[in-house]
C-alpha positions in Angstrom: -200.4 -110.1 -16.9 -203.2 -112.7 -17.2 -202.7 -116.2 -18.7 -204.9 -115.2 -21.7 -202.7 -112.2 -22.4 -199.5 -114.3 -22.2 -201.1 -116.9 -24.6 -202.0 -114.1 -27.0 -198.5 -112.6 -26.9 -197.0 -116.1 -27.4 -199.2 -116.8 -30.4 -198.3 -113.3 -31.8 -194.6 -114.0 -31.5 -195.0 -117.4 -33.2 -197.1 -115.8 -36.0 -194.3 -113.2 -36.5 -191.8 -115.9 -37.2 -194.3 -117.6 -39.6 -194.6 -114.3 -41.5 -190.8 -114.0 -42.0 -190.4 -117.6 -42.9 -193.3 -117.9 -45.4 -192.8 -114.4 -46.9 -189.3 -115.4 -48.0 -190.5 -118.9 -49.1 -192.7 -117.4 -51.8 -189.7 -115.7 -53.4 -187.7 -118.9 -53.2 -190.7 -120.9 -54.7 -190.8 -118.5 -57.6 -187.1 -118.6 -58.2 -187.2 -122.4 -58.2 -189.5 -122.6 -61.2 -186.5 -122.5 -63.5 -184.7 -125.4 -61.7 -187.3 -128.0 -60.9 -190.9 -128.9 -61.8 -193.7 -128.0 -59.4 -194.7 -131.5 -58.3 -191.1 -132.6 -57.9 -190.4 -129.6 -55.7 -193.3 -130.3 -53.4 -192.3 -134.0 -53.1 -188.7 -133.0 -52.4 -189.5 -130.4 -49.8 -191.8 -132.7 -47.9 -189.3 -135.5 -48.0 -186.6 -133.2 -46.5 -189.1 -131.8 -44.0 -190.1 -135.3 -42.9 -186.5 -136.4 -42.3 -185.7 -133.1 -40.4 -188.8 -133.2 -38.2 -188.5 -136.9 -37.5 -185.0 -136.4 -36.3 -186.2 -133.6 -34.0 -188.9 -135.9 -32.7 -186.4 -138.7 -32.0 -184.0 -136.2 -30.3 -186.8 -135.2 -28.0 -187.3 -138.8 -27.1 -190.6 -139.1 -29.0 -191.9 -141.8 -31.3 -194.0 -141.5 -34.5 -197.6 -142.4 -33.5 -200.6 -142.4 -35.8 -203.0 -139.5 -35.5 -206.8 -139.7 -36.1 -206.8 -140.6 -39.8 -209.9 -138.9 -41.1 -209.1 -135.4 -39.9 -205.3 -136.0 -40.6 -206.1 -137.0 -44.2 -208.3 -133.9 -44.6 -205.5 -131.7 -43.4 -203.0 -133.5 -45.7 -205.2 -133.3 -48.8 -206.3 -129.6 -48.5 -203.6 -127.9 -46.5 -200.4 -129.9 -46.8 -200.6 -130.9 -50.5 -203.6 -129.1 -52.2 -202.5 -125.6 -51.0 -198.8 -126.2 -52.0 -199.5 -127.8 -55.4 -202.0 -125.1 -56.5 -199.6 -122.4 -55.3 -196.6 -123.8 -57.0 -198.5 -124.2 -60.3 -199.7 -120.7 -60.1 -196.1 -119.4 -59.8 -195.3 -121.1 -63.1 -197.4 -118.4 -64.9 -197.7 -115.5 -62.4 -195.5 -113.3 -60.2 -194.9 -114.1 -56.5 -196.4 -110.9 -55.2 -199.7 -111.2 -57.0 -200.0 -115.0 -56.4 -199.4 -114.7 -52.7 -202.0 -112.0 -52.3 -204.5 -114.2 -53.9 -203.5 -117.3 -51.9 -203.8 -115.3 -48.7 -207.4 -114.6 -49.3 -207.5 -117.8 -47.2 -209.0 -116.0 -44.1 -212.0 -114.9 -46.2 -212.7 -118.5 -47.2 -212.2 -119.5 -43.5 -214.9 -117.1 -42.6 -217.3 -118.5 -45.2 -216.5 -122.1 -44.5 -216.4 -121.9 -40.7 -220.1 -121.2 -40.6 -221.3 -124.5 -42.0 -218.3 -126.5 -40.7 -217.6 -125.1 -37.2 -220.9 -123.2 -36.5 -219.0 -119.9 -36.3 -221.2 -117.2 -37.8 -219.5 -114.2 -39.4 -219.8 -111.0 -37.4 -220.7 -107.6 -38.8 -217.0 -106.5 -39.1 -216.3 -109.8 -41.0 -218.9 -108.9 -43.6 -217.6 -105.3 -43.8 -214.1 -106.7 -44.4 -215.2 -109.0 -47.1 -216.3 -106.1 -49.3 -212.9 -104.6 -50.0 -211.2 -108.0 -50.0 -213.5 -109.4 -52.7 -213.2 -106.2 -54.7 -209.4 -106.5 -54.5 -209.7 -110.1 -55.5 -211.5 -109.1 -58.7 -208.9 -106.5 -59.5 -206.1 -109.1 -59.2 -207.8 -111.8 -61.1 -208.9 -109.3 -63.8 -211.5 -111.6 -65.5 -211.8 -109.1 -68.4 -208.4 -110.2 -69.6 -209.8 -113.6 -70.6 -208.9 -117.1 -69.4 -205.4 -117.0 -70.8 -204.5 -114.2 -68.5 -206.2 -115.4 -65.3 -205.1 -119.1 -65.1 -202.4 -118.3 -62.4 -204.8 -116.1 -60.5 -207.5 -118.8 -60.4 -205.0 -121.4 -59.2 -203.7 -119.1 -56.5 -207.2 -118.3 -55.3 -208.1 -122.0 -55.2 -205.0 -122.6 -53.2 -206.4 -120.1 -50.6 -209.7 -122.1 -50.5 -207.8 -125.3 -50.1 -205.7 -123.9 -47.3 -208.8 -122.6 -45.5 -210.3 -126.1 -45.6 -207.1 -127.5 -44.2 -207.0 -124.9 -41.4 -210.5 -125.8 -40.3 -209.7 -129.5 -40.3 -206.6 -128.7 -38.3 -208.7 -126.8 -35.7 -211.1 -129.8 -35.5 -208.1 -132.2 -35.1 -206.8 -130.3 -32.0 -210.2 -129.6 -30.5 -211.5 -133.1 -30.7 -208.4 -135.2 -30.0 -205.3 -135.1 -27.7 -202.8 -134.7 -30.5 -199.1 -134.0 -29.9 -198.1 -131.1 -32.1 -194.7 -132.3 -33.4 -195.9 -135.8 -34.0 -198.9 -134.5 -36.1 -196.6 -132.3 -38.1 -194.2 -135.2 -38.9 -197.2 -137.2 -40.0 -198.4 -134.4 -42.3 -195.0 -134.2 -44.0 -195.0 -138.0 -44.5 -198.6 -137.9 -45.9 -197.4 -135.1 -48.2 -194.7 -137.3 -49.7 -197.1 -140.3 -50.0 -199.8 -138.2 -51.8 -197.5 -136.1 -54.1 -194.8 -138.6 -55.1 -197.0 -140.7 -57.4 -198.1 -137.5 -59.1 -194.5 -136.6 -60.0 -194.4 -139.6 -62.3 -197.8 -138.9 -63.9 -197.6 -135.1 -64.5 -195.2 -133.9 -67.2 -192.7 -131.4 -65.8 -189.4 -129.7 -66.7 -186.2 -131.6 -66.3 -184.1 -131.0 -63.1 -181.4 -128.4 -63.3 -178.7 -129.8 -60.9 -177.3 -126.5 -59.7 -176.5 -125.4 -56.2 -179.5 -123.0 -56.3 -181.9 -126.0 -56.7 -180.4 -127.8 -53.7 -180.3 -124.8 -51.5 -183.8 -123.9 -52.4 -185.1 -127.4 -51.6 -183.3 -127.3 -48.3 -184.8 -123.9 -47.4 -188.3 -124.9 -48.4 -188.0 -128.3 -46.7 -186.3 -127.4 -43.4 -187.3 -123.8 -42.8 -190.5 -123.1 -44.7 -192.1 -126.6 -44.4 -190.5 -128.1 -41.3 -190.2 -125.2 -39.0 -192.9 -123.0 -40.7 -195.7 -125.6 -40.6 -194.8 -126.5 -37.0 -195.1 -122.9 -36.0 -198.4 -122.5 -38.0 -200.0 -125.6 -36.4 -198.9 -124.2 -32.9 -200.7 -121.0 -33.7 -203.8 -122.9 -34.9 -203.9 -125.0 -31.8 -203.8 -121.9 -29.5 -206.3 -119.5 -31.1 -209.4 -119.7 -33.3 -209.1 -120.7 -36.9 -210.4 -117.2 -37.9 -207.8 -115.3 -35.8 -205.0 -117.6 -37.0 -206.0 -116.8 -40.6 -206.2 -113.1 -40.0 -202.8 -112.9 -38.2 -201.1 -114.2 -41.3 -201.9 -111.1 -43.4 -198.3 -109.9 -43.0 -197.0 -112.6 -45.4 -198.5 -111.2 -48.6 -197.3 -107.7 -47.7 -193.8 -108.9 -47.0 -193.8 -111.1 -50.1 -194.8 -108.2 -52.4 -191.9 -106.1 -51.0 -189.4 -109.0 -51.3 -190.6 -109.8 -54.9 -190.0 -106.2 -55.8 -186.5 -106.1 -54.2 -185.2 -109.6 -55.1 -187.1 -110.6 -58.2 -187.6 -107.2 -59.9 -191.4 -107.8 -60.0 -193.0 -104.4 -60.6 -196.7 -104.6 -59.8 -199.1 -102.7 -62.0 -201.4 -100.0 -60.5 -204.4 -102.4 -60.5 -202.3 -105.1 -58.8 -201.2 -102.6 -56.1 -204.8 -101.5 -55.6 -206.1 -105.1 -55.5 -203.4 -106.1 -53.0 -204.1 -103.0 -50.9 -207.9 -103.7 -50.8 -207.3 -107.4 -49.8 -205.0 -106.3 -47.0 -207.6 -103.6 -45.9 -210.3 -106.2 -45.8 -208.2 -108.7 -43.8 -207.3 -105.9 -41.4 -211.0 -105.0 -40.9 -211.8 -108.6 -40.3 -208.9 -109.0 -37.9 -209.8 -105.9 -35.8 -210.7 -107.2 -32.3 -214.4 -106.9 -31.3 -215.5 -104.9 -28.3 -216.2 -108.1 -26.4 -212.6 -109.2 -26.9 -211.2 -105.8 -26.0 -213.3 -105.7 -22.8 -212.0 -109.2 -21.8 -208.4 -108.0 -22.1 -208.7 -104.8 -20.1 
């Protein structure tokens, strides 16, 4: 087995763990809407994640060192906080299955943004994959229902755009600088708290419901979904192209739709099922390896 094949398999295994972790996290995020406000939840999960990952860093004998501030701030604004805030606000008004499908249009936005930002032109299969994905996006947003019915969909879609920008900045961070993965992740959690905490005092939210469900939810989102999950995600981004990393995450919306149906009793409509299916089809087409990649691995 070649070194490239071993790297691909390693990245695939990491991505599988990300799918399991983040698929469940969307269900937890939706369930938490009745216990804690969206901004408070993001601030709490990043505070927990920072403490957890800082302890991991110290146990490994490492020290918290600054990372290149421009790119790190770009990741923090668009991926660490922008994506999470927009997603959590979308869950205030929409179901987990539908919102995650819209947020995970992120790979499509990566394709569009990678051209001007990374110089990576979309290939023919990318364009082919965009057609069903965009059609599915329209079915899920359903603009004919009026603004009152599409607010959550718009927020979830914007969260995907924000995440795409953050993923591109992450790729640039690892390509241009010698950045230690764990240290960079700890910094992102710290920047997340610094950016979000002031907003929790400025944006009106529901009062905290001090039940065990809230505390267990914050711990899961902080330690598992944010701490472990983002560490795994940044490991994937550092090993493969931004486009491939985005495509490999398409299992998350599929798993979330299933979990939301089983655990939250969210029954998707026929249009929502069709829209989700078209988005997944588009992502699958985009993710299909090109002939050049196939030939390199044979």
